[in-house]
C-alpha positions as CSV (number, residue, x, y, z in Angstrom):
1,M,-12.8,-18.5,14.8
2,P,-14.6,-16.4,12.3
3,P,-12.8,-15.7,9.0
4,R,-10.6,-12.7,8.8
5,L,-8.4,-11.1,6.2
6,D,-4.9,-12.5,6.5
7,H,-3.0,-10.6,3.7
8,I,-3.4,-9.1,0.2
9,T,-1.2,-9.9,-2.8
10,V,-0.6,-7.4,-5.6
11,T,1.1,-8.4,-8.8
12,A,3.2,-5.6,-10.3
13,G,3.5,-4.7,-13.9
14,D,6.9,-3.1,-13.3
15,F,8.2,-4.6,-10.0
16,A,11.0,-2.0,-9.4
17,T,8.6,0.9,-9.9
18,S,5.9,-0.6,-7.7
19,L,8.5,-1.5,-5.0
20,A,9.6,2.1,-4.7
21,F,5.9,3.2,-4.6
22,Y,5.0,0.8,-1.8
23,D,8.1,1.5,0.2
24,A,7.3,5.2,0.2
25,T,3.5,4.9,0.6
26,L,3.4,2.3,3.2
27,G,6.5,3.6,4.9
28,A,4.7,6.9,5.4
29,L,2.1,5.0,7.5
30,G,4.8,3.3,9.6
31,W,4.8,0.0,7.8
32,V,8.1,-1.7,7.1
33,R,9.3,-4.0,4.3
34,S,10.0,-7.0,6.4
35,L,10.5,-9.6,3.8
36,E,11.9,-9.9,0.3
37,L,12.6,-13.0,-1.7
38,G,14.2,-14.0,-5.0
39,D,14.5,-17.2,-6.9
40,E,16.3,-19.7,-4.6
41,E,17.7,-21.5,-7.6
42,E,19.7,-18.5,-8.8
43,D,23.1,-17.6,-7.4
44,D,22.4,-13.9,-7.1
45,P,18.6,-13.6,-7.4
46,A,16.8,-10.3,-7.9
47,V,14.0,-9.5,-5.5
48,E,10.8,-10.9,-6.9
49,V,8.6,-10.8,-3.8
50,A,8.4,-8.2,-1.1
51,G,6.1,-7.9,1.9
52,W,5.1,-5.0,4.2
53,G,3.3,-4.8,7.5
54,P,3.3,-3.0,10.8
55,P,6.6,-3.5,12.7
56,D,6.8,-6.8,14.5
57,E,3.7,-8.1,12.9
58,P,3.2,-10.6,10.0
59,V,3.3,-9.3,6.4
60,A,-0.1,-7.9,5.4
61,L,0.6,-6.8,1.8
62,W,2.7,-8.8,-0.7
63,L,4.0,-7.4,-3.9
64,V,5.0,-10.1,-6.5
65,T,6.2,-10.2,-10.0
66,G,4.0,-11.9,-12.6
67,A,2.8,-12.0,-16.2
68,V,-0.4,-10.1,-15.5
69,A,-0.5,-7.1,-13.2
70,T,-3.3,-6.7,-10.6
71,R,-5.7,-4.0,-11.6
72,G,-8.8,-2.6,-9.9
73,L,-7.9,-3.5,-6.3
74,H,-8.9,-1.1,-3.5
75,V,-7.2,-1.4,-0.2
76,A,-8.2,0.8,2.7
77,L,-5.9,1.1,5.7
78,A,-7.1,2.4,9.1
79,V,-4.6,4.9,10.6
80,G,-4.7,6.8,13.8
81,A,-4.5,10.4,12.7
82,V,-5.1,12.9,10.0
83,D,-1.4,13.7,9.6
84,A,-0.7,10.1,8.7
85,V,-3.3,10.4,5.9
86,E,-1.6,13.5,4.6
87,R,1.9,12.0,4.8
88,M,0.8,8.9,2.9
89,Y,-0.8,11.0,0.2
90,A,2.3,13.2,-0.3
91,A,4.7,10.2,-0.2
92,A,2.6,8.3,-2.7
93,L,2.5,11.2,-5.2
94,A,6.3,11.8,-4.8
95,S,7.0,8.1,-5.6
96,G,4.9,7.9,-8.8
97,G,1.4,7.4,-7.5
98,V,-1.5,9.2,-9.0
99,G,-4.0,11.2,-6.8
100,H,-7.5,9.8,-6.8
101,D,-9.0,11.6,-3.8
102,A,-6.9,14.3,-2.0
103,P,-6.9,14.3,1.8
104,R,-10.3,15.5,3.0
105,R,-13.3,15.1,5.3
106,W,-16.2,13.1,4.0
107,P,-19.2,14.9,5.7
108,I,-22.0,13.3,3.6
109,I,-21.3,9.7,2.9
110,R,-18.5,8.9,5.4
111,R,-19.2,11.0,8.5
112,G,-16.4,11.2,11.0
113,E,-13.6,10.1,8.5
114,F,-10.7,11.9,7.0
115,N,-9.1,10.0,4.1
116,A,-7.1,10.1,0.9
117,I,-6.9,7.6,-2.0
118,V,-4.0,7.2,-4.4
119,A,-3.5,4.9,-7.4
120,D,-0.3,2.7,-7.5
121,P,1.6,2.4,-10.8
122,D,-0.9,-0.3,-12.1
123,G,-4.0,1.6,-11.0
124,N,-4.8,-0.2,-7.8
125,L,-6.2,2.2,-5.1
126,I,-4.6,2.6,-1.7
127,E,-6.6,4.5,0.9
128,A,-5.7,5.8,4.3
129,V,-8.6,6.4,6.6
130,A,-8.4,8.3,10.0
131,P,-10.9,9.5,12.4
132,E,-11.9,13.1,11.6
133,A,-10.0,15.6,13.7
């Protein structure tokens, strides 16, 4: 079997802020938070790890706490329609994301695509890409 991407892990500078961002941004694309974990040695652990992916599929993106936040990552997610790109962009901005590229066609360098890119609270880029309508 040839290698394939299994998942991506992002370390958050502020876990609660990033958790809200990823819930909204990925939720707008139909992904669900399907797993969350805390320290098993604590009686009432706070969530320190969360994972999202398409419903009924393995986690594709992990968010974890850590001493050093991930910065400079760019994740592009293929979606089926232009309206999903627009929903993702709006949800990301409403949940603390920063616009990088507003939803638009890319007629010169990426023919046939409609996409948008937002930065998460730590500056990582999340992109949604759809076939041009």
